[in-house]
HTML snippet that shows the backbone in 3Dmol.js (N, CA, C, O; Angstrom):
<script src="https://3Dmol.org/build/3Dmol-min.js"></script>
<div id="view" style="width:600px;height:400px;position:relative"></div>
<script>
const pdb = `
ATOM      1  N   MET A   1    -181.515 -86.360 -59.640  1.00  0.00           N
ATOM      2  CA  MET A   1    -181.022 -86.758 -58.420  1.00  0.00           C
ATOM      3  C   MET A   1    -180.115 -87.941 -58.608  1.00  0.00           C
ATOM      4  O   MET A   1    -180.571 -88.986 -59.073  1.00  0.00           O
ATOM      5  N   LYS A   2    -178.799 -87.819 -58.255  1.00  0.00           N
ATOM      6  CA  LYS A   2    -177.816 -88.775 -58.318  1.00  0.00           C
ATOM      7  C   LYS A   2    -177.640 -89.572 -57.191  1.00  0.00           C
ATOM      8  O   LYS A   2    -177.353 -90.760 -57.343  1.00  0.00           O
ATOM      9  N   TYR A   3    -177.784 -89.037 -55.961  1.00  0.00           N
ATOM     10  CA  TYR A   3    -177.491 -89.599 -54.788  1.00  0.00           C
ATOM     11  C   TYR A   3    -178.680 -89.524 -53.745  1.00  0.00           C
ATOM     12  O   TYR A   3    -179.288 -88.466 -53.582  1.00  0.00           O
ATOM     13  N   ILE A   4    -178.958 -90.536 -53.127  1.00  0.00           N
ATOM     14  CA  ILE A   4    -179.956 -90.603 -52.075  1.00  0.00           C
ATOM     15  C   ILE A   4    -179.228 -91.121 -50.786  1.00  0.00           C
ATOM     16  O   ILE A   4    -178.805 -92.274 -50.719  1.00  0.00           O
ATOM     17  N   PHE A   5    -179.113 -90.293 -49.856  1.00  0.00           N
ATOM     18  CA  PHE A   5    -178.495 -90.759 -48.568  1.00  0.00           C
ATOM     19  C   PHE A   5    -179.648 -91.114 -47.670  1.00  0.00           C
ATOM     20  O   PHE A   5    -180.676 -90.437 -47.665  1.00  0.00           O
ATOM     21  N   HIS A   6    -179.477 -92.180 -46.906  1.00  0.00           N
ATOM     22  CA  HIS A   6    -180.487 -92.721 -46.013  1.00  0.00           C
ATOM     23  C   HIS A   6    -180.006 -92.965 -44.628  1.00  0.00           C
ATOM     24  O   HIS A   6    -179.037 -93.702 -44.444  1.00  0.00           O
ATOM     25  N   ILE A   7    -180.621 -92.394 -43.651  1.00  0.00           N
ATOM     26  CA  ILE A   7    -180.201 -92.773 -42.288  1.00  0.00           C
ATOM     27  C   ILE A   7    -181.642 -93.107 -41.472  1.00  0.00           C
ATOM     28  O   ILE A   7    -182.722 -92.612 -41.792  1.00  0.00           O
ATOM     29  N   SER A   8    -181.465 -93.924 -40.501  1.00  0.00           N
ATOM     30  CA  SER A   8    -182.673 -94.305 -39.753  1.00  0.00           C
ATOM     31  C   SER A   8    -182.312 -94.508 -38.265  1.00  0.00           C
ATOM     32  O   SER A   8    -181.164 -94.768 -37.904  1.00  0.00           O
ATOM     33  N   ASP A   9    -183.349 -94.376 -37.428  1.00  0.00           N
ATOM     34  CA  ASP A   9    -183.259 -94.702 -35.977  1.00  0.00           C
ATOM     35  C   ASP A   9    -182.196 -93.837 -35.346  1.00  0.00           C
ATOM     36  O   ASP A   9    -181.256 -94.385 -34.771  1.00  0.00           O
ATOM     37  N   ILE A  10    -182.281 -92.522 -35.412  1.00  0.00           N
ATOM     38  CA  ILE A  10    -181.476 -91.592 -34.751  1.00  0.00           C
ATOM     39  C   ILE A  10    -181.542 -91.613 -33.262  1.00  0.00           C
ATOM     40  O   ILE A  10    -180.529 -91.418 -32.589  1.00  0.00           O
ATOM     41  N   HIS A  11    -182.705 -91.842 -32.732  1.00  0.00           N
ATOM     42  CA  HIS A  11    -182.959 -92.110 -31.248  1.00  0.00           C
ATOM     43  C   HIS A  11    -182.387 -90.867 -30.485  1.00  0.00           C
ATOM     44  O   HIS A  11    -181.557 -91.020 -29.589  1.00  0.00           O
ATOM     45  N   ILE A  12    -182.825 -89.695 -30.842  1.00  0.00           N
ATOM     46  CA  ILE A  12    -182.358 -88.395 -30.127  1.00  0.00           C
ATOM     47  C   ILE A  12    -182.634 -88.642 -28.587  1.00  0.00           C
ATOM     48  O   ILE A  12    -183.718 -88.978 -28.110  1.00  0.00           O
ATOM     49  N   ASP A  13    -181.482 -88.421 -27.911  1.00  0.00           N
ATOM     50  CA  ASP A  13    -181.562 -88.514 -26.481  1.00  0.00           C
ATOM     51  C   ASP A  13    -180.481 -87.528 -26.027  1.00  0.00           C
ATOM     52  O   ASP A  13    -179.430 -87.456 -26.663  1.00  0.00           O
ATOM     53  N   VAL A  14    -180.699 -86.775 -24.961  1.00  0.00           N
ATOM     54  CA  VAL A  14    -179.752 -85.762 -24.457  1.00  0.00           C
ATOM     55  C   VAL A  14    -178.473 -86.418 -24.086  1.00  0.00           C
ATOM     56  O   VAL A  14    -177.433 -85.769 -24.201  1.00  0.00           O
ATOM     57  N   ASP A  15    -178.446 -87.643 -23.652  1.00  0.00           N
ATOM     58  CA  ASP A  15    -177.267 -88.307 -23.261  1.00  0.00           C
ATOM     59  C   ASP A  15    -176.303 -88.656 -24.504  1.00  0.00           C
ATOM     60  O   ASP A  15    -175.114 -88.919 -24.331  1.00  0.00           O
ATOM     61  N   ARG A  16    -176.847 -88.637 -25.631  1.00  0.00           N
ATOM     62  CA  ARG A  16    -176.106 -88.912 -26.930  1.00  0.00           C
ATOM     63  C   ARG A  16    -175.969 -87.756 -27.772  1.00  0.00           C
ATOM     64  O   ARG A  16    -175.642 -87.919 -28.948  1.00  0.00           O
ATOM     65  N   GLU A  17    -176.186 -86.576 -27.296  1.00  0.00           N
ATOM     66  CA  GLU A  17    -176.047 -85.322 -28.115  1.00  0.00           C
ATOM     67  C   GLU A  17    -174.873 -85.184 -28.862  1.00  0.00           C
ATOM     68  O   GLU A  17    -174.924 -84.998 -30.078  1.00  0.00           O
ATOM     69  N   GLU A  18    -173.685 -85.269 -28.165  1.00  0.00           N
ATOM     70  CA  GLU A  18    -172.399 -85.070 -28.867  1.00  0.00           C
ATOM     71  C   GLU A  18    -172.244 -86.141 -29.919  1.00  0.00           C
ATOM     72  O   GLU A  18    -171.768 -85.781 -30.995  1.00  0.00           O
ATOM     73  N   ASN A  19    -172.550 -87.297 -29.774  1.00  0.00           N
ATOM     74  CA  ASN A  19    -172.358 -88.451 -30.695  1.00  0.00           C
ATOM     75  C   ASN A  19    -173.260 -88.087 -31.939  1.00  0.00           C
ATOM     76  O   ASN A  19    -172.847 -88.191 -33.094  1.00  0.00           O
ATOM     77  N   ILE A  20    -174.453 -87.676 -31.626  1.00  0.00           N
ATOM     78  CA  ILE A  20    -175.499 -87.458 -32.773  1.00  0.00           C
ATOM     79  C   ILE A  20    -174.974 -86.293 -33.550  1.00  0.00           C
ATOM     80  O   ILE A  20    -175.025 -86.349 -34.779  1.00  0.00           O
ATOM     81  N   PHE A  21    -174.456 -85.202 -32.932  1.00  0.00           N
ATOM     82  CA  PHE A  21    -173.958 -84.116 -33.725  1.00  0.00           C
ATOM     83  C   PHE A  21    -172.691 -84.433 -34.563  1.00  0.00           C
ATOM     84  O   PHE A  21    -172.528 -84.021 -35.712  1.00  0.00           O
ATOM     85  N   ASN A  22    -171.835 -85.183 -33.897  1.00  0.00           N
ATOM     86  CA  ASN A  22    -170.584 -85.664 -34.580  1.00  0.00           C
ATOM     87  C   ASN A  22    -170.974 -86.552 -35.936  1.00  0.00           C
ATOM     88  O   ASN A  22    -170.371 -86.456 -37.005  1.00  0.00           O
ATOM     89  N   SER A  23    -172.010 -87.361 -35.700  1.00  0.00           N
ATOM     90  CA  SER A  23    -172.460 -88.046 -36.912  1.00  0.00           C
ATOM     91  C   SER A  23    -172.994 -87.327 -37.908  1.00  0.00           C
ATOM     92  O   SER A  23    -172.657 -87.561 -39.069  1.00  0.00           O
ATOM     93  N   PHE A  24    -173.897 -86.356 -37.606  1.00  0.00           N
ATOM     94  CA  PHE A  24    -174.607 -85.502 -38.485  1.00  0.00           C
ATOM     95  C   PHE A  24    -173.532 -84.724 -39.245  1.00  0.00           C
ATOM     96  O   PHE A  24    -173.617 -84.644 -40.470  1.00  0.00           O
ATOM     97  N   ASN A  25    -172.496 -84.131 -38.564  1.00  0.00           N
ATOM     98  CA  ASN A  25    -171.548 -83.308 -39.219  1.00  0.00           C
ATOM     99  C   ASN A  25    -170.763 -84.189 -40.341  1.00  0.00           C
ATOM    100  O   ASN A  25    -170.520 -83.761 -41.470  1.00  0.00           O
ATOM    101  N   THR A  26    -170.426 -85.393 -39.900  1.00  0.00           N
ATOM    102  CA  THR A  26    -169.800 -86.281 -40.905  1.00  0.00           C
ATOM    103  C   THR A  26    -170.765 -86.533 -42.145  1.00  0.00           C
ATOM    104  O   THR A  26    -170.340 -86.509 -43.300  1.00  0.00           O
ATOM    105  N   LEU A  27    -172.069 -86.773 -41.828  1.00  0.00           N
ATOM    106  CA  LEU A  27    -172.941 -87.029 -42.977  1.00  0.00           C
ATOM    107  C   LEU A  27    -173.150 -85.870 -43.757  1.00  0.00           C
ATOM    108  O   LEU A  27    -173.239 -86.019 -44.976  1.00  0.00           O
ATOM    109  N   ILE A  28    -173.257 -84.573 -43.190  1.00  0.00           N
ATOM    110  CA  ILE A  28    -173.315 -83.390 -44.056  1.00  0.00           C
ATOM    111  C   ILE A  28    -172.096 -83.242 -44.891  1.00  0.00           C
ATOM    112  O   ILE A  28    -172.200 -82.945 -46.081  1.00  0.00           O
ATOM    113  N   ASN A  29    -170.888 -83.446 -44.292  1.00  0.00           N
ATOM    114  CA  ASN A  29    -169.683 -83.338 -45.091  1.00  0.00           C
ATOM    115  C   ASN A  29    -169.615 -84.340 -46.342  1.00  0.00           C
ATOM    116  O   ASN A  29    -169.097 -84.031 -47.415  1.00  0.00           O
ATOM    117  N   ASP A  30    -170.154 -85.472 -46.088  1.00  0.00           N
ATOM    118  CA  ASP A  30    -170.257 -86.497 -47.135  1.00  0.00           C
ATOM    119  C   ASP A  30    -171.125 -86.051 -48.311  1.00  0.00           C
ATOM    120  O   ASP A  30    -170.800 -86.162 -49.493  1.00  0.00           O
ATOM    121  N   ILE A  31    -172.279 -85.527 -47.845  1.00  0.00           N
ATOM    122  CA  ILE A  31    -173.275 -85.142 -48.809  1.00  0.00           C
ATOM    123  C   ILE A  31    -172.700 -83.894 -49.602  1.00  0.00           C
ATOM    124  O   ILE A  31    -172.929 -83.797 -50.808  1.00  0.00           O
ATOM    125  N   VAL A  32    -172.005 -83.007 -48.976  1.00  0.00           N
ATOM    126  CA  VAL A  32    -171.459 -81.778 -49.598  1.00  0.00           C
ATOM    127  C   VAL A  32    -170.449 -82.328 -50.602  1.00  0.00           C
ATOM    128  O   VAL A  32    -170.454 -81.911 -51.760  1.00  0.00           O
ATOM    129  N   LYS A  33    -169.668 -83.160 -50.228  1.00  0.00           N
ATOM    130  CA  LYS A  33    -168.531 -83.682 -51.147  1.00  0.00           C
ATOM    131  C   LYS A  33    -169.216 -84.304 -52.460  1.00  0.00           C
ATOM    132  O   LYS A  33    -168.737 -84.089 -53.574  1.00  0.00           O
ATOM    133  N   LYS A  34    -170.351 -85.078 -52.269  1.00  0.00           N
ATOM    134  CA  LYS A  34    -170.913 -85.603 -53.426  1.00  0.00           C
ATOM    135  C   LYS A  34    -171.655 -84.570 -54.313  1.00  0.00           C
ATOM    136  O   LYS A  34    -171.847 -84.791 -55.509  1.00  0.00           O
ATOM    137  N   GLY A  35    -172.079 -83.404 -53.681  1.00  0.00           N
ATOM    138  CA  GLY A  35    -172.813 -82.428 -54.411  1.00  0.00           C
ATOM    139  C   GLY A  35    -174.198 -82.311 -53.924  1.00  0.00           C
ATOM    140  O   GLY A  35    -175.032 -83.194 -54.122  1.00  0.00           O
ATOM    141  N   VAL A  36    -174.460 -81.141 -53.243  1.00  0.00           N
ATOM    142  CA  VAL A  36    -175.709 -80.882 -52.638  1.00  0.00           C
ATOM    143  C   VAL A  36    -176.748 -80.896 -53.608  1.00  0.00           C
ATOM    144  O   VAL A  36    -177.823 -81.431 -53.337  1.00  0.00           O
ATOM    145  N   SER A  37    -176.517 -80.309 -54.821  1.00  0.00           N
ATOM    146  CA  SER A  37    -177.621 -80.293 -55.897  1.00  0.00           C
ATOM    147  C   SER A  37    -177.959 -81.544 -56.458  1.00  0.00           C
ATOM    148  O   SER A  37    -178.996 -81.702 -57.102  1.00  0.00           O
ATOM    149  N   ASP A  38    -177.026 -82.562 -56.218  1.00  0.00           N
ATOM    150  CA  ASP A  38    -177.333 -83.892 -56.822  1.00  0.00           C
ATOM    151  C   ASP A  38    -177.811 -84.925 -55.779  1.00  0.00           C
ATOM    152  O   ASP A  38    -177.966 -86.117 -56.047  1.00  0.00           O
ATOM    153  N   SER A  39    -178.031 -84.372 -54.567  1.00  0.00           N
ATOM    154  CA  SER A  39    -178.301 -85.339 -53.420  1.00  0.00           C
ATOM    155  C   SER A  39    -179.605 -85.079 -52.724  1.00  0.00           C
ATOM    156  O   SER A  39    -180.181 -84.004 -52.891  1.00  0.00           O
ATOM    157  N   MET A  40    -180.064 -85.962 -51.995  1.00  0.00           N
ATOM    158  CA  MET A  40    -181.239 -85.879 -51.166  1.00  0.00           C
ATOM    159  C   MET A  40    -180.981 -86.849 -49.967  1.00  0.00           C
ATOM    160  O   MET A  40    -180.398 -87.918 -50.144  1.00  0.00           O
ATOM    161  N   LEU A  41    -181.456 -86.424 -48.676  1.00  0.00           N
ATOM    162  CA  LEU A  41    -181.375 -87.221 -47.565  1.00  0.00           C
ATOM    163  C   LEU A  41    -182.742 -87.626 -47.126  1.00  0.00           C
ATOM    164  O   LEU A  41    -183.670 -86.821 -47.041  1.00  0.00           O
ATOM    165  N   ALA A  42    -182.843 -88.972 -46.833  1.00  0.00           N
ATOM    166  CA  ALA A  42    -184.085 -89.530 -46.301  1.00  0.00           C
ATOM    167  C   ALA A  42    -183.758 -89.939 -44.825  1.00  0.00           C
ATOM    168  O   ALA A  42    -182.805 -90.667 -44.548  1.00  0.00           O
ATOM    169  N   ILE A  43    -184.632 -89.410 -43.886  1.00  0.00           N
ATOM    170  CA  ILE A  43    -184.454 -89.805 -42.398  1.00  0.00           C
ATOM    171  C   ILE A  43    -185.738 -90.474 -42.059  1.00  0.00           C
ATOM    172  O   ILE A  43    -186.824 -89.899 -42.131  1.00  0.00           O
ATOM    173  N   VAL A  44    -185.582 -91.687 -41.693  1.00  0.00           N
ATOM    174  CA  VAL A  44    -186.784 -92.616 -41.255  1.00  0.00           C
ATOM    175  C   VAL A  44    -186.455 -93.236 -39.992  1.00  0.00           C
ATOM    176  O   VAL A  44    -185.379 -93.058 -39.422  1.00  0.00           O
ATOM    177  N   GLY A  45    -187.397 -93.970 -39.556  1.00  0.00           N
ATOM    178  CA  GLY A  45    -187.244 -94.765 -38.274  1.00  0.00           C
ATOM    179  C   GLY A  45    -187.536 -93.992 -36.991  1.00  0.00           C
ATOM    180  O   GLY A  45    -188.289 -93.018 -36.998  1.00  0.00           O
ATOM    181  N   ASP A  46    -186.962 -94.417 -35.946  1.00  0.00           N
ATOM    182  CA  ASP A  46    -187.183 -93.712 -34.629  1.00  0.00           C
ATOM    183  C   ASP A  46    -186.350 -92.569 -34.612  1.00  0.00           C
ATOM    184  O   ASP A  46    -185.133 -92.747 -34.571  1.00  0.00           O
ATOM    185  N   ILE A  47    -186.848 -91.342 -34.640  1.00  0.00           N
ATOM    186  CA  ILE A  47    -186.096 -90.133 -34.465  1.00  0.00           C
ATOM    187  C   ILE A  47    -185.811 -89.832 -33.023  1.00  0.00           C
ATOM    188  O   ILE A  47    -184.744 -89.323 -32.681  1.00  0.00           O
ATOM    189  N   PHE A  48    -186.705 -90.127 -32.226  1.00  0.00           N
ATOM    190  CA  PHE A  48    -186.640 -89.826 -30.763  1.00  0.00           C
ATOM    191  C   PHE A  48    -186.474 -91.149 -29.985  1.00  0.00           C
ATOM    192  O   PHE A  48    -187.073 -92.142 -30.399  1.00  0.00           O
ATOM    193  N   GLU A  49    -185.716 -91.222 -28.909  1.00  0.00           N
ATOM    194  CA  GLU A  49    -185.597 -92.323 -28.165  1.00  0.00           C
ATOM    195  C   GLU A  49    -186.849 -92.675 -27.427  1.00  0.00           C
ATOM    196  O   GLU A  49    -187.272 -93.831 -27.408  1.00  0.00           O
ATOM    197  N   ASN A  50    -187.440 -91.691 -26.825  1.00  0.00           N
ATOM    198  CA  ASN A  50    -188.658 -91.937 -26.039  1.00  0.00           C
ATOM    199  C   ASN A  50    -189.859 -91.551 -27.145  1.00  0.00           C
ATOM    200  O   ASN A  50    -189.851 -90.475 -27.744  1.00  0.00           O
ATOM    201  N   LYS A  51    -190.737 -92.420 -27.307  1.00  0.00           N
ATOM    202  CA  LYS A  51    -191.786 -92.158 -28.375  1.00  0.00           C
ATOM    203  C   LYS A  51    -193.070 -91.490 -27.812  1.00  0.00           C
ATOM    204  O   LYS A  51    -193.939 -91.042 -28.559  1.00  0.00           O
ATOM    205  N   THR A  52    -193.147 -91.446 -26.484  1.00  0.00           N
ATOM    206  CA  THR A  52    -194.428 -90.834 -25.866  1.00  0.00           C
ATOM    207  C   THR A  52    -194.149 -89.505 -25.119  1.00  0.00           C
ATOM    208  O   THR A  52    -195.058 -88.679 -25.040  1.00  0.00           O
ATOM    209  N   ILE A  53    -192.983 -89.268 -24.588  1.00  0.00           N
ATOM    210  CA  ILE A  53    -192.641 -88.168 -23.865  1.00  0.00           C
ATOM    211  C   ILE A  53    -191.397 -87.448 -24.592  1.00  0.00           C
ATOM    212  O   ILE A  53    -190.317 -88.030 -24.702  1.00  0.00           O
ATOM    213  N   LEU A  54    -191.609 -86.184 -25.067  1.00  0.00           N
ATOM    214  CA  LEU A  54    -190.498 -85.531 -25.638  1.00  0.00           C
ATOM    215  C   LEU A  54    -190.164 -84.372 -24.757  1.00  0.00           C
ATOM    216  O   LEU A  54    -191.065 -83.681 -24.282  1.00  0.00           O
ATOM    217  N   THR A  55    -188.928 -84.136 -24.528  1.00  0.00           N
ATOM    218  CA  THR A  55    -188.494 -82.976 -23.630  1.00  0.00           C
ATOM    219  C   THR A  55    -188.114 -81.852 -24.509  1.00  0.00           C
ATOM    220  O   THR A  55    -187.873 -82.015 -25.705  1.00  0.00           O
ATOM    221  N   THR A  56    -188.065 -80.729 -23.920  1.00  0.00           N
ATOM    222  CA  THR A  56    -187.644 -79.603 -24.723  1.00  0.00           C
ATOM    223  C   THR A  56    -186.294 -79.622 -25.218  1.00  0.00           C
ATOM    224  O   THR A  56    -186.002 -79.071 -26.279  1.00  0.00           O
ATOM    225  N   SER A  57    -185.378 -80.284 -24.436  1.00  0.00           N
ATOM    226  CA  SER A  57    -184.071 -80.495 -24.851  1.00  0.00           C
ATOM    227  C   SER A  57    -183.896 -81.404 -26.099  1.00  0.00           C
ATOM    228  O   SER A  57    -183.053 -81.201 -26.974  1.00  0.00           O
ATOM    229  N   GLU A  58    -184.759 -82.399 -26.084  1.00  0.00           N
ATOM    230  CA  GLU A  58    -184.763 -83.339 -27.234  1.00  0.00           C
ATOM    231  C   GLU A  58    -185.198 -82.696 -28.524  1.00  0.00           C
ATOM    232  O   GLU A  58    -184.639 -82.925 -29.596  1.00  0.00           O
ATOM    233  N   LEU A  59    -186.305 -81.813 -28.362  1.00  0.00           N
ATOM    234  CA  LEU A  59    -186.862 -81.075 -29.493  1.00  0.00           C
ATOM    235  C   LEU A  59    -185.801 -80.063 -29.985  1.00  0.00           C
ATOM    236  O   LEU A  59    -185.643 -79.869 -31.190  1.00  0.00           O
ATOM    237  N   ASN A  60    -185.094 -79.436 -29.070  1.00  0.00           N
ATOM    238  CA  ASN A  60    -184.141 -78.489 -29.428  1.00  0.00           C
ATOM    239  C   ASN A  60    -183.001 -79.102 -30.169  1.00  0.00           C
ATOM    240  O   ASN A  60    -182.416 -78.449 -31.033  1.00  0.00           O
ATOM    241  N   ILE A  61    -182.655 -80.324 -29.875  1.00  0.00           N
ATOM    242  CA  ILE A  61    -181.571 -81.098 -30.517  1.00  0.00           C
ATOM    243  C   ILE A  61    -182.042 -81.404 -32.040  1.00  0.00           C
ATOM    244  O   ILE A  61    -181.280 -81.254 -32.995  1.00  0.00           O
ATOM    245  N   PHE A  62    -183.296 -81.821 -32.151  1.00  0.00           N
ATOM    246  CA  PHE A  62    -183.926 -82.084 -33.453  1.00  0.00           C
ATOM    247  C   PHE A  62    -183.906 -80.828 -34.293  1.00  0.00           C
ATOM    248  O   PHE A  62    -183.569 -80.855 -35.476  1.00  0.00           O
ATOM    249  N   ASP A  63    -184.279 -79.711 -33.654  1.00  0.00           N
ATOM    250  CA  ASP A  63    -184.242 -78.453 -34.417  1.00  0.00           C
ATOM    251  C   ASP A  63    -182.891 -78.027 -34.884  1.00  0.00           C
ATOM    252  O   ASP A  63    -182.752 -77.498 -35.987  1.00  0.00           O
ATOM    253  N   LYS A  64    -181.887 -78.244 -34.069  1.00  0.00           N
ATOM    254  CA  LYS A  64    -180.589 -77.859 -34.451  1.00  0.00           C
ATOM    255  C   LYS A  64    -180.100 -78.689 -35.532  1.00  0.00           C
ATOM    256  O   LYS A  64    -179.387 -78.175 -36.394  1.00  0.00           O
ATOM    257  N   LEU A  65    -180.418 -79.972 -35.582  1.00  0.00           N
ATOM    258  CA  LEU A  65    -180.103 -80.914 -36.632  1.00  0.00           C
ATOM    259  C   LEU A  65    -180.705 -80.551 -37.935  1.00  0.00           C
ATOM    260  O   LEU A  65    -180.024 -80.562 -38.960  1.00  0.00           O
ATOM    261  N   MET A  66    -182.041 -80.207 -37.930  1.00  0.00           N
ATOM    262  CA  MET A  66    -182.673 -79.713 -39.089  1.00  0.00           C
ATOM    263  C   MET A  66    -182.023 -78.495 -39.624  1.00  0.00           C
ATOM    264  O   MET A  66    -181.827 -78.365 -40.832  1.00  0.00           O
ATOM    265  N   ASN A  67    -181.663 -77.541 -38.695  1.00  0.00           N
ATOM    266  CA  ASN A  67    -181.134 -76.283 -39.154  1.00  0.00           C
ATOM    267  C   ASN A  67    -179.722 -76.587 -39.819  1.00  0.00           C
ATOM    268  O   ASN A  67    -179.368 -75.903 -40.779  1.00  0.00           O
ATOM    269  N   LEU A  68    -178.965 -77.530 -39.359  1.00  0.00           N
ATOM    270  CA  LEU A  68    -177.753 -77.785 -39.928  1.00  0.00           C
ATOM    271  C   LEU A  68    -177.920 -78.313 -41.422  1.00  0.00           C
ATOM    272  O   LEU A  68    -177.093 -78.022 -42.286  1.00  0.00           O
ATOM    273  N   LEU A  69    -179.010 -79.086 -41.671  1.00  0.00           N
ATOM    274  CA  LEU A  69    -179.297 -79.614 -43.013  1.00  0.00           C
ATOM    275  C   LEU A  69    -179.802 -78.498 -43.833  1.00  0.00           C
ATOM    276  O   LEU A  69    -179.424 -78.402 -45.000  1.00  0.00           O
ATOM    277  N   TYR A  70    -180.669 -77.599 -43.296  1.00  0.00           N
ATOM    278  CA  TYR A  70    -181.263 -76.515 -43.996  1.00  0.00           C
ATOM    279  C   TYR A  70    -180.041 -75.521 -44.354  1.00  0.00           C
ATOM    280  O   TYR A  70    -179.940 -75.037 -45.481  1.00  0.00           O
ATOM    281  N   ASN A  71    -179.262 -75.292 -43.479  1.00  0.00           N
ATOM    282  CA  ASN A  71    -178.131 -74.288 -43.728  1.00  0.00           C
ATOM    283  C   ASN A  71    -177.175 -74.818 -44.827  1.00  0.00           C
ATOM    284  O   ASN A  71    -176.593 -74.027 -45.569  1.00  0.00           O
ATOM    285  N   ALA A  72    -177.022 -76.103 -44.924  1.00  0.00           N
ATOM    286  CA  ALA A  72    -176.177 -76.679 -45.908  1.00  0.00           C
ATOM    287  C   ALA A  72    -176.900 -76.891 -47.108  1.00  0.00           C
ATOM    288  O   ALA A  72    -176.313 -77.453 -48.032  1.00  0.00           O
ATOM    289  N   LYS A  73    -178.173 -76.505 -47.260  1.00  0.00           N
ATOM    290  CA  LYS A  73    -179.091 -76.509 -48.506  1.00  0.00           C
ATOM    291  C   LYS A  73    -179.312 -77.951 -48.881  1.00  0.00           C
ATOM    292  O   LYS A  73    -179.506 -78.221 -50.066  1.00  0.00           O
ATOM    293  N   ILE A  74    -179.298 -78.957 -47.912  1.00  0.00           N
ATOM    294  CA  ILE A  74    -179.524 -80.305 -48.257  1.00  0.00           C
ATOM    295  C   ILE A  74    -180.993 -80.646 -48.249  1.00  0.00           C
ATOM    296  O   ILE A  74    -181.666 -80.513 -47.227  1.00  0.00           O
ATOM    297  N   LYS A  75    -181.499 -81.093 -49.407  1.00  0.00           N
ATOM    298  CA  LYS A  75    -182.876 -81.481 -49.576  1.00  0.00           C
ATOM    299  C   LYS A  75    -183.048 -82.778 -48.624  1.00  0.00           C
ATOM    300  O   LYS A  75    -182.285 -83.743 -48.683  1.00  0.00           O
ATOM    301  N   THR A  76    -184.110 -82.682 -47.767  1.00  0.00           N
ATOM    302  CA  THR A  76    -184.336 -83.626 -46.809  1.00  0.00           C
ATOM    303  C   THR A  76    -185.810 -84.011 -46.691  1.00  0.00           C
ATOM    304  O   THR A  76    -186.697 -83.157 -46.722  1.00  0.00           O
ATOM    305  N   ILE A  77    -186.053 -85.340 -46.554  1.00  0.00           N
ATOM    306  CA  ILE A  77    -187.406 -85.765 -46.343  1.00  0.00           C
ATOM    307  C   ILE A  77    -187.284 -86.703 -45.074  1.00  0.00           C
ATOM    308  O   ILE A  77    -186.374 -87.514 -44.902  1.00  0.00           O
ATOM    309  N   THR A  78    -188.258 -86.488 -44.280  1.00  0.00           N
ATOM    310  CA  THR A  78    -188.251 -87.291 -42.909  1.00  0.00           C
ATOM    311  C   THR A  78    -189.597 -87.879 -42.571  1.00  0.00           C
ATOM    312  O   THR A  78    -190.612 -87.266 -42.900  1.00  0.00           O
ATOM    313  N   ASP A  79    -189.663 -88.957 -41.974  1.00  0.00           N
ATOM    314  CA  ASP A  79    -190.879 -89.574 -41.537  1.00  0.00           C
ATOM    315  C   ASP A  79    -190.982 -89.491 -40.123  1.00  0.00           C
ATOM    316  O   ASP A  79    -190.300 -90.234 -39.417  1.00  0.00           O
ATOM    317  N   ILE A  80    -191.840 -88.584 -39.598  1.00  0.00           N
ATOM    318  CA  ILE A  80    -191.988 -88.369 -38.147  1.00  0.00           C
ATOM    319  C   ILE A  80    -193.276 -89.065 -37.799  1.00  0.00           C
ATOM    320  O   ILE A  80    -194.345 -88.473 -37.945  1.00  0.00           O
ATOM    321  N   GLY A  81    -193.222 -90.279 -37.351  1.00  0.00           N
ATOM    322  CA  GLY A  81    -194.444 -91.049 -36.973  1.00  0.00           C
ATOM    323  C   GLY A  81    -195.241 -91.345 -38.236  1.00  0.00           C
ATOM    324  O   GLY A  81    -194.750 -92.038 -39.127  1.00  0.00           O
ATOM    325  N   THR A  82    -196.466 -90.829 -38.325  1.00  0.00           N
ATOM    326  CA  THR A  82    -197.285 -91.033 -39.393  1.00  0.00           C
ATOM    327  C   THR A  82    -197.299 -89.784 -40.291  1.00  0.00           C
ATOM    328  O   THR A  82    -198.120 -89.724 -41.206  1.00  0.00           O
ATOM    329  N   THR A  83    -196.508 -88.875 -40.092  1.00  0.00           N
ATOM    330  CA  THR A  83    -196.437 -87.695 -40.855  1.00  0.00           C
ATOM    331  C   THR A  83    -195.219 -87.549 -41.639  1.00  0.00           C
ATOM    332  O   THR A  83    -194.125 -87.594 -41.077  1.00  0.00           O
ATOM    333  N   MET A  84    -195.331 -87.367 -42.961  1.00  0.00           N
ATOM    334  CA  MET A  84    -194.123 -87.227 -43.831  1.00  0.00           C
ATOM    335  C   MET A  84    -193.884 -85.668 -43.927  1.00  0.00           C
ATOM    336  O   MET A  84    -194.835 -84.913 -44.123  1.00  0.00           O
ATOM    337  N   VAL A  85    -192.631 -85.218 -43.790  1.00  0.00           N
ATOM    338  CA  VAL A  85    -192.307 -83.860 -43.832  1.00  0.00           C
ATOM    339  C   VAL A  85    -191.182 -83.781 -44.914  1.00  0.00           C
ATOM    340  O   VAL A  85    -190.227 -84.558 -44.947  1.00  0.00           O
ATOM    341  N   CYS A  86    -191.394 -82.767 -45.790  1.00  0.00           N
ATOM    342  CA  CYS A  86    -190.308 -82.541 -46.737  1.00  0.00           C
ATOM    343  C   CYS A  86    -189.697 -81.201 -46.405  1.00  0.00           C
ATOM    344  O   CYS A  86    -190.378 -80.176 -46.359  1.00  0.00           O
ATOM    345  N   LEU A  87    -188.434 -81.228 -46.182  1.00  0.00           N
ATOM    346  CA  LEU A  87    -187.637 -79.961 -45.907  1.00  0.00           C
ATOM    347  C   LEU A  87    -186.760 -79.677 -47.063  1.00  0.00           C
ATOM    348  O   LEU A  87    -186.033 -80.552 -47.534  1.00  0.00           O
ATOM    349  N   SER A  88    -186.810 -78.512 -47.517  1.00  0.00           N
ATOM    350  CA  SER A  88    -185.947 -78.124 -48.720  1.00  0.00           C
ATOM    351  C   SER A  88    -184.905 -77.227 -48.278  1.00  0.00           C
ATOM    352  O   SER A  88    -185.143 -76.386 -47.410  1.00  0.00           O
ATOM    353  N   GLY A  89    -183.701 -77.352 -48.843  1.00  0.00           N
ATOM    354  CA  GLY A  89    -182.722 -76.331 -48.583  1.00  0.00           C
ATOM    355  C   GLY A  89    -183.014 -75.054 -49.142  1.00  0.00           C
ATOM    356  O   GLY A  89    -183.886 -74.939 -50.003  1.00  0.00           O
ATOM    357  N   LYS A  90    -182.329 -74.050 -48.707  1.00  0.00           N
ATOM    358  CA  LYS A  90    -182.706 -72.600 -49.255  1.00  0.00           C
ATOM    359  C   LYS A  90    -182.770 -72.570 -50.641  1.00  0.00           C
ATOM    360  O   LYS A  90    -183.049 -71.523 -51.224  1.00  0.00           O
TER     361      LYS A  90
END
`;
const viewer = $3Dmol.createViewer("view");
viewer.addModel(pdb, "pdb");
viewer.setStyle({}, {cartoon: {color: "spectrum"}});
viewer.zoomTo();
viewer.render();
</script>
C-alpha cells in the first residue's frame, strides 16, 4: 500500500447531497490517478449529521457513496460508530 487517503466528518445530510457527491467524485478521481491498487481510503468521524435519527434519504446517500467507491474498486475502511467495516473493491 503506497497511499492512504483519509477523510472524516462527512455529516451526510440531504441538504448537502450535491456538495457531498461533488467532493466524493473529486476524491475518487484523485485516488484513481494515484492508482487504485496502491491506495486505500479510510473514512472516520461523523458520517451522518444526525447521530440518533437516520432518514431513508440519508441512508440512500450513504449507500450511493459506498457504491461509487465499490464500483471504482477502491479499498475502503470506515468507522461507523463503534463498528469497523472493511469494504473491498471488486
